[in-house]
ROGUNU-218453 format. One record per residue (C-alpha): residue number from 1; x, y, z. Coordinates in Angstrom, 1 decimal, always signed. Example, Ala and Ser with C-alpha at 12.3 -4.5 7.8 and 13.67 -1.06 7.14 Angstrom:
<sites>
1;+12.3;-4.5;+7.8 .
2;+13.7;-1.1;+7.1 .
</sites>
This chain:
<sites>
1;-38.3;-8.0;-67.1 .
2;-38.5;-5.3;-68.9 .
3;-41.6;-2.7;-68.8 .
4;-43.5;-4.1;-71.5 .
5;-43.1;-7.6;-70.8 .
6;-44.1;-6.5;-67.7 .
7;-46.8;-4.6;-69.1 .
8;-47.7;-7.8;-71.8 .
9;-47.7;-10.0;-68.4 .
10;-50.0;-7.9;-66.3 .
11;-53.0;-7.8;-68.8 .
12;-52.5;-12.1;-69.4 .
13;-55.8;-14.0;-67.8 .
14;-54.5;-14.4;-63.9 .
15;-56.5;-17.5;-62.8 .
16;-56.4;-19.1;-59.3 .
17;-56.6;-22.5;-59.2 .
18;-57.2;-24.0;-55.4 .
19;-56.8;-27.6;-55.0 .
20;-56.9;-30.4;-52.0 .
21;-53.8;-31.9;-51.1 .
22;-54.3;-35.7;-52.0 .
23;-52.8;-36.9;-54.9 .
24;-56.2;-37.3;-57.2 .
25;-56.5;-33.2;-56.6 .
26;-53.3;-32.3;-56.7 .
27;-52.7;-34.2;-60.4 .
28;-55.5;-32.8;-62.5 .
29;-54.9;-29.4;-60.9 .
30;-51.6;-29.2;-61.8 .
31;-51.9;-30.2;-65.2 .
32;-54.3;-28.5;-66.0 .
33;-52.7;-25.3;-64.6 .
34;-49.9;-26.3;-66.9 .
35;-52.3;-26.2;-69.8 .
36;-53.2;-22.8;-69.3 .
37;-50.4;-21.7;-69.4 .
38;-50.0;-22.9;-72.4 .
39;-52.7;-20.9;-73.8 .
40;-51.3;-17.6;-72.3 .
41;-52.6;-17.4;-69.2 .
42;-51.1;-16.8;-65.7 .
43;-51.8;-19.1;-63.0 .
44;-51.3;-19.3;-59.3 .
45;-51.9;-22.7;-58.0 .
46;-53.1;-22.9;-53.7 .
47;-52.7;-25.9;-51.8 .
48;-51.5;-27.0;-48.1 .
49;-47.4;-26.7;-47.3 .
50;-48.1;-31.0;-47.6 .
51;-49.2;-30.7;-50.7 .
52;-46.8;-28.0;-52.3 .
53;-44.3;-30.8;-50.9 .
54;-45.4;-33.6;-53.4 .
55;-45.5;-31.1;-55.8 .
56;-42.1;-30.0;-55.4 .
57;-40.7;-33.4;-54.8 .
58;-42.9;-34.8;-58.1 .
59;-42.3;-32.1;-60.7 .
60;-39.6;-31.1;-63.2 .
61;-39.4;-27.9;-65.5 .
62;-42.2;-26.5;-64.3 .
63;-42.6;-23.1;-66.7 .
64;-41.9;-20.8;-63.1 .
65;-42.0;-17.5;-65.1 .
66;-46.0;-17.7;-65.1 .
67;-47.0;-20.6;-63.1 .
68;-46.4;-19.8;-59.2 .
69;-47.3;-22.1;-56.3 .
70;-49.1;-20.2;-52.9 .
71;-49.5;-22.2;-49.8 .
72;-51.4;-22.0;-47.2 .
73;-50.7;-24.3;-43.7 .
74;-54.0;-26.7;-42.5 .
75;-52.0;-27.9;-39.3 .
76;-50.7;-30.3;-40.9 .
77;-47.8;-29.8;-42.7 .
78;-46.0;-33.2;-42.4 .
79;-48.6;-35.3;-43.8 .
80;-52.0;-35.3;-46.0 .
81;-54.3;-37.3;-43.7 .
82;-56.4;-39.0;-46.0 .
83;-56.6;-42.7;-44.8 .
84;-60.2;-44.0;-45.5 .
85;-59.8;-45.7;-42.0 .
86;-59.1;-42.6;-40.3 .
87;-61.9;-41.8;-37.7 .
88;-65.4;-39.7;-38.4 .
89;-64.4;-36.9;-35.7 .
90;-60.7;-36.8;-36.9 .
91;-61.9;-36.2;-40.3 .
92;-64.2;-33.8;-39.2 .
93;-61.6;-31.5;-37.1 .
94;-59.5;-32.0;-40.0 .
95;-61.6;-30.3;-42.5 .
96;-62.9;-27.6;-40.3 .
97;-59.5;-26.3;-39.5 .
98;-58.5;-26.6;-43.9 .
99;-62.0;-24.6;-44.4 .
100;-61.1;-22.1;-42.0 .
101;-57.7;-21.6;-42.2 .
102;-58.0;-22.2;-46.7 .
103;-61.2;-19.5;-46.2 .
104;-58.7;-17.0;-45.1 .
105;-55.9;-17.6;-46.8 .
106;-57.9;-16.8;-50.0 .
107;-59.4;-14.0;-49.0 .
108;-56.1;-12.5;-48.1 .
109;-54.6;-13.7;-51.4 .
110;-57.2;-12.1;-53.1 .
111;-57.3;-8.8;-52.1 .
112;-53.9;-8.2;-51.7 .
113;-53.0;-9.1;-55.8 .
114;-56.0;-6.9;-56.6 .
115;-54.2;-4.1;-55.0 .
116;-50.9;-5.1;-56.2 .
117;-52.6;-4.4;-59.2 .
118;-52.1;-7.9;-60.8 .
119;-56.0;-9.4;-60.0 .
120;-57.3;-12.6;-60.5 .
121;-59.7;-13.1;-63.2 .
122;-61.1;-16.0;-62.1 .
123;-61.1;-18.5;-59.4 .
124;-61.4;-22.6;-60.6 .
125;-61.2;-25.0;-57.4 .
126;-61.5;-28.9;-57.5 .
127;-64.5;-31.1;-56.2 .
128;-65.6;-30.2;-52.3 .
129;-63.7;-27.1;-51.9 .
130;-67.2;-25.1;-52.2 .
131;-65.8;-22.8;-49.7 .
132;-63.0;-21.4;-51.7 .
133;-65.9;-20.5;-54.1 .
134;-67.6;-18.9;-51.2 .
135;-64.0;-16.6;-50.5 .
136;-63.8;-16.1;-54.0 .
137;-67.4;-14.8;-53.6 .
138;-66.6;-12.2;-50.8 .
139;-64.5;-10.8;-52.9 .
140;-66.3;-10.5;-56.1 .
141;-64.3;-12.8;-57.9 .
142;-66.4;-15.1;-60.3 .
143;-65.5;-18.9;-60.3 .
144;-66.1;-21.7;-61.5 .
145;-65.7;-25.7;-60.5 .
146;-63.1;-28.0;-62.4 .
147;-64.5;-31.6;-61.8 .
148;-61.2;-34.4;-60.9 .
149;-64.4;-37.1;-61.3 .
150;-66.1;-38.4;-64.6 .
151;-69.1;-36.7;-65.9 .
152;-71.2;-40.2;-64.7 .
153;-69.9;-39.4;-61.5 .
154;-71.6;-36.0;-61.1 .
155;-74.6;-36.9;-63.0 .
156;-75.7;-39.8;-60.5 .
157;-74.8;-37.0;-57.5 .
158;-76.7;-34.3;-59.3 .
159;-79.7;-37.1;-59.2 .
160;-78.9;-38.0;-55.7 .
161;-79.5;-34.5;-54.6 .
162;-82.3;-33.4;-56.8 .
163;-85.1;-36.0;-56.3 .
164;-84.1;-39.4;-56.5 .
165;-82.5;-39.8;-52.4 .
166;-85.5;-42.5;-52.5 .
167;-84.7;-44.2;-55.1 .
168;-81.3;-44.2;-54.0 .
169;-82.1;-46.0;-50.5 .
170;-83.6;-48.5;-52.2 .
171;-80.3;-50.1;-53.1 .
172;-80.4;-51.2;-49.6 .
173;-81.3;-54.6;-51.9 .
174;-78.3;-55.1;-53.6 .
175;-80.2;-56.1;-56.8 .
176;-81.9;-53.1;-57.0 .
177;-81.7;-51.3;-60.1 .
178;-81.2;-47.2;-60.9 .
179;-82.1;-46.2;-63.8 .
180;-80.8;-42.3;-64.4 .
181;-82.1;-39.9;-67.3 .
182;-79.7;-39.9;-69.7 .
183;-77.0;-42.5;-68.8 .
184;-76.1;-45.1;-70.7 .
185;-75.8;-47.5;-68.0 .
186;-78.0;-48.8;-64.9 .
187;-76.6;-49.1;-61.8 .
188;-77.0;-51.3;-58.8 .
189;-76.0;-50.4;-55.3 .
190;-72.0;-51.7;-56.2 .
191;-72.2;-49.5;-58.8 .
192;-72.6;-46.6;-57.3 .
193;-70.6;-44.1;-55.6 .
194;-69.9;-45.3;-51.9 .
195;-71.7;-42.3;-49.9 .
196;-74.6;-42.3;-52.5 .
197;-75.5;-46.3;-50.9 .
198;-77.6;-46.5;-47.6 .
199;-74.3;-48.5;-46.1 .
200;-72.3;-45.1;-46.9 .
201;-69.6;-45.4;-44.1 .
202;-68.7;-41.1;-44.5 .
203;-71.4;-39.4;-44.0 .
204;-69.4;-36.2;-43.4 .
205;-68.3;-36.7;-47.2 .
206;-71.8;-37.1;-48.2 .
207;-72.7;-33.8;-46.4 .
208;-69.6;-31.7;-48.1 .
209;-71.0;-33.3;-51.5 .
210;-74.3;-32.3;-51.0 .
211;-73.7;-29.0;-50.9 .
212;-71.1;-28.9;-53.4 .
213;-74.4;-30.3;-55.7 .
214;-76.5;-27.4;-54.4 .
215;-74.3;-25.0;-54.7 .
216;-74.6;-26.1;-58.5 .
217;-78.2;-26.3;-58.7 .
218;-79.1;-22.7;-57.7 .
219;-76.9;-21.2;-60.6 .
220;-78.7;-21.0;-63.7 .
221;-76.3;-23.4;-66.9 .
222;-73.5;-23.2;-63.8 .
223;-70.4;-24.2;-66.6 .
224;-68.1;-27.0;-65.2 .
225;-64.9;-27.7;-66.2 .
226;-64.5;-32.0;-66.3 .
227;-61.5;-34.3;-66.2 .
228;-62.6;-36.5;-68.9 .
229;-63.0;-35.8;-72.9 .
230;-66.4;-35.4;-75.3 .
231;-65.9;-38.9;-77.4 .
232;-65.6;-41.0;-74.1 .
233;-68.3;-40.2;-71.9 .
234;-70.7;-38.2;-74.5 .
235;-74.1;-39.0;-73.2 .
236;-72.9;-38.3;-69.2 .
237;-71.6;-34.6;-71.0 .
238;-74.6;-33.9;-71.9 .
239;-77.3;-35.9;-69.4 .
240;-77.4;-32.5;-67.8 .
241;-78.3;-30.1;-70.3 .
242;-79.6;-27.4;-69.6 .
243;-78.9;-27.6;-65.7 .
244;-74.9;-27.5;-65.6 .
245;-73.1;-26.6;-68.9 .
246;-71.1;-29.8;-68.7 .
247;-67.1;-29.6;-70.4 .
248;-64.6;-32.1;-71.1 .
249;-61.2;-30.7;-70.7 .
250;-59.0;-33.9;-70.2 .
251;-57.7;-36.3;-70.0 .
252;-55.2;-34.2;-67.7 .
253;-52.3;-36.4;-67.5 .
254;-49.0;-35.7;-68.0 .
255;-48.2;-34.4;-71.7 .
256;-45.3;-36.8;-72.9 .
257;-47.9;-39.6;-72.2 .
258;-50.3;-38.5;-74.5 .
259;-47.9;-37.6;-77.4 .
260;-48.0;-33.8;-77.6 .
261;-46.2;-31.1;-77.3 .
262;-47.6;-28.2;-76.7 .
263;-47.4;-28.5;-72.8 .
264;-44.2;-27.2;-71.0 .
265;-43.7;-30.5;-68.6 .
266;-43.5;-33.3;-69.2 .
267;-43.5;-35.4;-65.8 .
268;-45.2;-35.2;-62.9 .
269;-45.2;-37.6;-59.9 .
270;-46.9;-36.7;-56.6 .
271;-45.3;-38.2;-54.1 .
272;-42.1;-37.5;-51.9 .
273;-40.9;-41.3;-51.6 .
274;-37.8;-42.0;-53.9 .
275;-37.4;-45.4;-56.1 .
276;-37.7;-48.2;-54.7 .
277;-35.1;-50.2;-56.6 .
278;-34.2;-50.4;-60.1 .
279;-37.9;-51.2;-61.2 .
280;-37.4;-50.1;-64.9 .
281;-34.5;-52.3;-65.5 .
282;-36.3;-54.8;-64.0 .
283;-39.3;-54.4;-66.7 .
284;-37.0;-53.8;-69.5 .
285;-35.8;-57.3;-68.9 .
286;-39.0;-58.5;-68.8 .
287;-40.9;-60.2;-72.1 .
288;-43.7;-57.3;-74.1 .
289;-47.0;-57.7;-72.0 .
290;-46.5;-60.0;-69.1 .
291;-46.5;-58.1;-66.3 .
292;-48.8;-57.5;-63.9 .
293;-49.0;-53.7;-62.4 .
294;-50.6;-53.5;-59.7 .
295;-52.1;-50.5;-56.9 .
296;-54.2;-49.5;-54.5 .
297;-53.6;-45.6;-54.9 .
298;-52.8;-44.0;-52.1 .
299;-55.5;-43.5;-50.2 .
300;-57.2;-46.4;-49.4 .
301;-55.7;-49.5;-47.4 .
302;-55.8;-53.2;-47.9 .
303;-56.1;-55.9;-45.0 .
304;-53.5;-57.8;-45.0 .
305;-55.8;-61.1;-45.3 .
306;-56.9;-58.9;-48.9 .
307;-53.6;-58.5;-49.8 .
308;-52.3;-62.0;-48.9 .
309;-55.3;-63.3;-51.5 .
310;-53.8;-60.9;-54.1 .
311;-50.3;-61.9;-53.6 .
312;-51.6;-66.1;-53.7 .
313;-53.4;-65.0;-56.8 .
314;-50.5;-63.4;-58.3 .
315;-48.1;-66.6;-57.6 .
316;-50.6;-68.8;-58.9 .
317;-51.5;-67.0;-62.0 .
318;-47.8;-67.7;-62.7 .
319;-47.4;-64.0;-64.5 .
320;-44.5;-62.0;-63.4 .
321;-45.4;-58.4;-61.4 .
322;-45.1;-55.3;-59.6 .
323;-46.8;-54.4;-56.6 .
324;-46.7;-51.1;-55.4 .
325;-47.0;-50.9;-51.5 .
326;-47.1;-47.8;-49.2 .
327;-44.5;-48.3;-46.0 .
328;-46.6;-47.3;-44.1 .
329;-49.9;-50.4;-44.9 .
330;-46.6;-52.9;-45.1 .
331;-45.8;-55.2;-42.6 .
332;-42.0;-55.2;-41.6 .
333;-40.4;-57.6;-43.5 .
334;-40.0;-59.7;-40.2 .
335;-43.5;-59.7;-39.6 .
336;-44.8;-60.6;-42.9 .
337;-45.7;-64.3;-43.5 .
338;-44.7;-66.7;-45.9 .
339;-46.6;-66.2;-48.3 .
340;-45.2;-62.2;-49.2 .
341;-41.6;-63.5;-48.3 .
342;-42.4;-65.9;-51.2 .
343;-43.8;-63.2;-53.5 .
344;-40.6;-61.1;-53.3 .
345;-37.9;-64.0;-53.7 .
346;-40.2;-66.1;-56.4 .
347;-42.5;-63.7;-58.8 .
348;-42.0;-60.6;-58.6 .
349;-41.0;-57.5;-57.8 .
350;-42.7;-55.0;-54.1 .
351;-41.9;-51.1;-54.5 .
352;-43.1;-48.6;-51.8 .
353;-43.1;-46.7;-54.3 .
354;-43.0;-45.8;-58.6 .
355;-43.4;-43.8;-61.8 .
356;-47.2;-45.1;-62.3 .
357;-46.8;-43.5;-66.3 .
358;-43.5;-44.7;-66.6 .
359;-45.0;-47.9;-65.5 .
360;-47.6;-48.1;-67.1 .
361;-46.1;-47.3;-70.7 .
362;-43.5;-49.8;-70.5 .
363;-44.0;-52.0;-73.2 .
364;-43.9;-54.8;-70.7 .
365;-46.8;-54.0;-69.4 .
366;-49.3;-56.2;-69.6 .
367;-52.1;-55.5;-67.0 .
368;-53.1;-53.4;-64.1 .
369;-54.7;-54.2;-61.4 .
370;-56.1;-50.9;-60.0 .
371;-58.2;-49.7;-57.6 .
372;-60.1;-47.7;-60.6 .
373;-59.0;-43.7;-59.3 .
374;-60.3;-42.0;-61.8 .
375;-56.4;-40.7;-62.7 .
376;-55.3;-44.3;-62.5 .
377;-58.1;-45.2;-64.7 .
378;-57.1;-42.2;-66.7 .
379;-53.8;-43.3;-67.4 .
380;-54.2;-47.1;-68.1 .
381;-56.5;-45.4;-70.9 .
382;-54.6;-43.1;-72.4 .
383;-51.4;-45.6;-72.4 .
384;-53.5;-48.5;-73.8 .
385;-53.2;-50.5;-70.4 .
386;-56.5;-53.7;-69.7 .
387;-57.3;-53.2;-66.4 .
388;-58.6;-55.8;-63.6 .
389;-60.6;-53.5;-61.4 .
390;-60.4;-53.8;-58.1 .
391;-62.3;-50.7;-56.2 .
392;-62.3;-49.7;-52.9 .
393;-64.6;-47.2;-52.0 .
394;-65.7;-43.3;-53.5 .
395;-66.0;-42.9;-57.3 .
396;-64.0;-46.1;-58.0 .
397;-67.1;-48.7;-57.9 .
398;-68.9;-46.0;-60.3 .
399;-65.5;-46.2;-62.8 .
400;-64.9;-49.4;-62.9 .
401;-68.8;-50.4;-63.9 .
402;-67.8;-47.9;-66.6 .
403;-64.8;-49.4;-67.9 .
404;-66.1;-53.4;-68.0 .
405;-69.4;-52.4;-69.0 .
406;-69.2;-49.1;-71.2 .
407;-65.8;-48.3;-72.3 .
408;-64.9;-52.7;-72.1 .
409;-61.1;-51.8;-71.3 .
410;-60.6;-54.5;-68.4 .
411;-62.9;-56.9;-66.2 .
412;-63.7;-55.7;-62.3 .
413;-63.7;-58.4;-59.3 .
414;-66.8;-59.9;-58.1 .
415;-66.6;-59.6;-53.6 .
416;-68.0;-62.9;-52.8 .
417;-67.7;-62.7;-48.8 .
418;-66.8;-60.4;-46.0 .
419;-65.7;-57.7;-48.3 .
420;-62.9;-59.8;-49.5 .
421;-62.1;-61.0;-53.4 .
422;-60.4;-64.1;-53.1 .
423;-57.5;-65.3;-54.6 .
424;-59.5;-67.5;-57.4 .
425;-61.6;-64.5;-57.9 .
426;-58.7;-62.5;-59.2 .
427;-56.8;-65.4;-60.7 .
428;-60.0;-66.0;-62.8 .
429;-59.8;-62.0;-63.7 .
430;-56.1;-61.5;-64.6 .
431;-56.6;-64.5;-67.1 .
432;-59.4;-63.2;-68.6 .
433;-57.5;-59.8;-69.2 .
434;-54.5;-61.4;-70.0 .
435;-55.8;-64.3;-72.3 .
436;-55.9;-65.1;-75.2 .
437;-59.9;-65.7;-75.4 .
438;-62.3;-63.3;-76.7 .
439;-62.5;-61.0;-73.3 .
440;-58.9;-60.4;-73.3 .
441;-58.8;-59.9;-76.9 .
442;-61.7;-57.9;-76.7 .
443;-60.1;-55.6;-73.9 .
444;-56.7;-55.3;-75.4 .
445;-58.5;-53.8;-78.6 .
446;-60.5;-51.6;-76.9 .
447;-57.6;-50.2;-74.8 .
448;-55.4;-49.3;-78.4 .
449;-58.5;-47.4;-79.3 .
450;-58.7;-44.8;-76.3 .
451;-55.9;-44.4;-76.2 .
452;-55.9;-42.9;-79.5 .
453;-59.1;-41.5;-78.9 .
454;-57.7;-40.0;-75.8 .
455;-54.7;-38.4;-77.3 .
456;-56.6;-37.2;-80.3 .
457;-58.6;-35.0;-77.3 .
458;-55.9;-32.7;-76.2 .
459;-54.3;-32.7;-79.9 .
460;-53.8;-29.3;-81.4 .
461;-55.5;-30.2;-84.3 .
462;-59.3;-29.8;-83.6 .
463;-58.8;-31.7;-80.5 .
464;-62.2;-31.6;-78.6 .
465;-60.5;-30.9;-75.0 .
466;-58.0;-28.8;-76.5 .
467;-61.1;-27.0;-78.3 .
468;-62.9;-26.7;-75.0 .
469;-60.4;-25.3;-72.4 .
470;-59.2;-22.7;-75.7 .
471;-62.8;-21.4;-75.5 .
472;-62.6;-21.2;-71.5 .
473;-59.9;-19.0;-71.4 .
474;-61.2;-16.8;-75.0 .
475;-64.1;-16.1;-72.0 .
476;-62.1;-15.0;-69.0 .
477;-60.3;-13.2;-71.1 .
478;-63.0;-11.2;-73.2 .
</sites>
């Protein structure tokens, strides 16, 4: 690099992006970083050693000149221990290690860059990582939150912390209706994030989220960047006006699937696994819109009984399917019931891993049976695939509510007993979404509509999210 180029590089805004190492955080954080690079920033992305391993395994053609990755050890470099079934004591210990080690690393990184003449301009951190903001404050570095869930969920958490907790407590009565200012729909307990209902199984994460919201509430109209777009959540983005300034900068999904060319990377899959068989070739052999794609994400563990109900519903529907079952959640072949063996032979493909965006973009896929994680929800929307929502925990219940009742791009299964969903209910939802009736036609029509609106939001020609992110870069540059 010449002296002039080096000087120009140093004048660029240098953004420090910090993210938790789970897939739902890594993916939008990396896409956000890439978009900052496309707008002239230098970016250093910080995550754990295990998080970096996932990025390295799943990324191609990263813009290395202006995007670097810095890592620290959280004491568990071999894996991201985020299982929803982990014991509370284990989760607390893991979290404490992450906070202690991550805070120390960040303080040292910020200070060393300042000494070397390459200071950071702004820290951007994903949800739950208020310790990153604290470390930046100690080093006099301003920070901004990147909210990687929908704006509606942020609004719900804000109201919960600021005067509405007693109303949420009434959700012990599952028919109780929660109405919140500025939001276009009302909620019952099954529609709310799992940590704010009385049956919350993760009290530690509620305390972490409360801290996050209390920090935001203590500021004067704090700006929050949100992985959504203006047309998708117009009311939710404005619901907290005068309190928080929510700015849509999404959808943060790989650029090649949005038909935009300004970003220097096409694909990213946060996984260290290799493909399980030639599933894309198999998809090529299937009729248009005939396949049910099934995935419940990388964290939630689905019971064996529930998997059997899903499998029976898929078989009885008569529709071919592609089902992602993680290795650690799948029984060995000889231990599986006769039903699972029959699924493999008769109706579809079971794989340990697949590239979700590639699958969803394939013309053979007609429906996505999904846990409704926000990444999966946005990816299906950007690729125009209707969904059957099968939410598990966290924000997924709310995402499923929005999909069914606001955006109307899918339906949601109903739990009837023992927290499991029966074969008949799953089959009913699949038939609704993939059938020729009024519901099927509506969700397919809306899926096409939101696909175009999502792509428009990130376009250089006046796309709202593009304009919003450019304004953020202009702000930190000045």
